[in-house]
C-alpha positions as CSV (number, residue, x, y, z in Angstrom):
1,M,19.1,6.9,-14.0
2,P,20.6,3.5,-15.1
3,A,23.3,2.9,-12.6
4,E,26.9,2.7,-14.3
5,K,28.5,-0.9,-14.9
6,N,31.9,-2.0,-14.8
7,A,33.8,-4.0,-17.2
8,S,32.3,-7.3,-16.5
9,G,28.7,-5.8,-16.6
10,R,28.0,-5.8,-13.0
11,E,26.7,-2.8,-11.0
12,P,29.6,-1.3,-8.7
13,S,29.6,-2.4,-5.1
14,G,28.0,0.2,-3.5
15,G,24.9,0.5,-5.5
16,P,21.7,-1.4,-4.9
17,S,21.5,-5.1,-6.0
18,T,19.2,-6.6,-8.4
19,V,17.3,-8.5,-5.8
20,A,16.6,-5.2,-3.7
21,R,15.4,-3.3,-6.8
22,R,13.0,-5.9,-7.7
23,W,11.6,-6.2,-4.0
24,I,11.4,-2.0,-4.1
25,T,9.5,-2.2,-7.2
26,G,7.2,-5.0,-6.2
27,L,6.7,-3.0,-3.1
28,S,5.9,0.0,-5.0
29,L,3.4,-1.7,-7.2
30,W,1.8,-3.1,-4.2
31,W,1.2,0.1,-2.8
32,T,0.1,1.7,-6.3
33,A,-2.4,-1.2,-6.9
34,V,-4.4,-0.8,-3.5
35,P,-6.9,1.6,-4.8
36,V,-7.9,-0.7,-7.7
37,V,-8.0,-3.6,-5.2
38,L,-9.8,-1.8,-3.0
39,V,-12.8,-0.7,-5.6
40,G,-12.8,-4.1,-6.9
41,Q,-13.1,-5.7,-3.1
42,M,-16.0,-3.1,-2.6
43,F,-17.7,-4.2,-6.1
44,I,-17.1,-8.0,-5.1
45,G,-18.6,-7.4,-1.3
46,T,-21.6,-5.4,-2.4
47,S,-22.5,-7.6,-5.4
48,G,-24.2,-10.1,-3.1
49,V,-21.7,-13.0,-3.4
50,R,-22.4,-14.6,0.0
51,D,-21.0,-18.0,-0.6
52,P,-17.7,-19.1,1.5
53,L,-15.6,-18.5,-1.6
54,G,-16.8,-14.9,-2.2
55,E,-16.6,-14.1,1.5
56,A,-13.0,-15.6,1.6
57,L,-12.3,-13.5,-1.5
58,V,-13.4,-10.3,-0.1
59,R,-11.2,-10.8,3.2
60,V,-8.2,-11.5,1.3
61,L,-8.4,-8.4,-1.1
62,L,-9.2,-6.3,2.5
63,W,-6.2,-7.6,4.0
64,A,-4.0,-7.1,0.8
65,C,-5.2,-3.4,1.0
66,V,-4.3,-3.2,4.5
67,G,-0.9,-4.6,4.1
68,G,-0.3,-2.3,1.0
69,I,-1.0,0.9,2.9
70,V,0.7,0.0,6.0
71,L,3.3,-2.5,5.3
72,A,4.7,-1.5,1.9
73,P,5.6,1.7,2.6
74,V,7.5,0.9,6.1
75,V,9.2,-2.2,4.5
76,G,10.0,-0.3,1.5
77,F,11.8,2.6,3.2
78,A,13.4,0.1,5.4
79,L,15.1,-2.1,2.3
80,A,15.9,1.3,0.5
81,R,17.7,2.8,3.7
82,A,19.6,-0.6,4.1
83,T,20.5,-0.9,0.2
84,G,21.5,3.0,-0.1
85,H,18.8,3.6,-2.8
86,T,18.0,7.3,-2.2
87,E,15.4,7.5,-4.8
88,A,13.7,4.9,-3.4
89,R,13.8,6.0,0.2
90,R,12.3,9.2,-1.0
91,R,9.6,7.6,-2.8
92,F,8.8,5.2,0.1
93,A,8.9,8.3,2.6
94,T,6.0,9.9,0.3
95,M,3.9,6.8,0.2
96,G,4.2,6.6,3.7
97,A,2.9,10.3,4.3
98,L,0.3,9.6,1.7
99,S,-0.8,6.4,3.7
100,L,-0.8,8.2,6.9
101,G,-2.9,10.9,5.6
102,F,-5.6,8.5,4.3
103,C,-5.8,6.4,7.4
104,L,-6.4,9.8,9.2
105,L,-9.3,10.6,7.3
106,F,-10.6,7.1,7.3
107,V,-10.6,7.3,11.1
108,L,-12.0,10.5,10.9
109,F,-14.8,9.3,8.7
110,L,-15.6,6.5,10.9
111,W,-15.5,8.9,13.8
112,F,-18.0,11.2,12.3
113,A,-20.3,8.4,10.8
114,A,-20.4,6.9,14.2
115,E,-21.9,10.1,15.9
116,C,-25.2,10.1,14.1
117,A,-27.0,6.9,13.2
118,P,-29.6,7.2,10.3
119,G,-32.8,8.3,11.5
120,D,-31.6,9.5,14.6
121,P,-34.0,12.2,15.9
122,S,-31.5,14.0,18.0
123,C,-29.2,14.5,14.9
124,S,-31.5,16.8,12.9
């Protein structure tokens, strides 16, 4: 829904600013791009690139994914709450819930994967 504008072409003083909307859009796109970046990071990591530039790229992409999963919903929710953008606040709450679920599934995967090492005879 576009915001109504007054005669001068500006938004009413109660609505979120253009800068806040851009930040909200950027944070939403960052969170949305995380699966693509994660797949790209895994592809680069398993491709056998072992030079310092390849290793650095894998680390940067990994931290971009972690930041997108953890920081984007939190910062976006705080920004949407501070600027009064209710639709974005709901969107970031949903993003946070999905991110939390993904993180819990990842922790469970690591926990169960650590129980039995490959080839361990006690796990048969």
